[in-house]
C-alpha positions in Angstrom: -9.8 19.8 -66.2 -8.6 22.6 -64.6 -5.3 23.5 -65.1 -2.7 25.4 -62.6 0.9 26.6 -62.2 1.4 25.9 -58.4 5.2 26.6 -57.0 6.9 24.2 -54.4 8.8 24.6 -51.6 11.7 22.2 -52.1 10.4 19.9 -49.1 7.2 20.4 -50.7 8.3 19.2 -54.1 10.7 16.2 -52.1 7.2 14.8 -50.8 5.7 15.1 -54.0 8.8 12.8 -56.0 8.6 10.1 -52.8 4.2 10.0 -53.4 4.6 9.8 -57.1 7.6 6.9 -56.5 5.8 4.8 -54.1 2.5 4.9 -56.2 4.3 4.5 -59.6 2.5 8.1 -60.8 3.6 9.2 -64.3 4.2 12.7 -63.0 3.6 15.4 -60.1 0.4 15.8 -61.1 -1.0 12.4 -60.4 0.9 12.7 -57.3 -1.0 15.8 -56.1 -4.4 14.7 -57.5 -3.5 11.5 -54.9 -2.5 13.6 -52.2 -5.5 15.7 -52.4 -8.0 12.4 -52.7 -6.5 10.9 -49.5 -6.8 14.7 -47.4 -10.1 14.3 -49.0 -10.9 10.2 -47.5 -9.5 11.0 -44.4 -10.1 15.1 -43.1 -12.4 16.7 -45.1 -16.5 15.8 -43.2 -15.9 12.1 -43.1 -19.6 12.1 -41.5 -21.2 12.9 -44.7 -19.8 10.5 -46.6 -22.1 7.4 -47.4 -20.2 4.5 -46.7 -19.4 6.2 -43.3 -23.4 6.7 -42.7 -23.3 2.6 -43.3 -21.3 2.1 -39.9 -23.0 4.4 -37.9 -26.3 2.1 -38.7 -23.7 -0.9 -38.4 -22.6 0.5 -34.7 -26.3 1.7 -33.9 -27.8 -2.4 -34.7 -25.0 -3.6 -32.1 -25.8 -5.0 -28.7 -25.4 -3.1 -25.1 -25.0 -3.5 -21.8 -25.5 -0.6 -19.4 -23.4 -0.3 -16.4 -24.4 1.7 -13.3 -19.9 1.7 -12.6 -16.5 0.7 -12.9 -16.9 -1.3 -10.5 -20.1 -3.2 -12.3 -18.0 -3.0 -15.5 -15.1 -5.1 -13.8 -17.2 -7.6 -12.5 -18.9 -8.3 -15.3 -15.6 -8.8 -17.4 -14.0 -10.6 -14.6 
């Protein structure tokens, strides 16, 4: 486990305190780790995650109808 001394601004410190309280963490270190994990899940290259690849496979297996125009689509849906 790596350790670091980190300086936060007042706003960042308040956010960590809120995250700590909302999720019931024992300390701000746990809150920082949680925020980092969430960042990784939602922002860092989701297309490389195995669950994303499974989702793509399910989408590709679906049945699709090709429409030549918007009007053809509107006729089919009305």
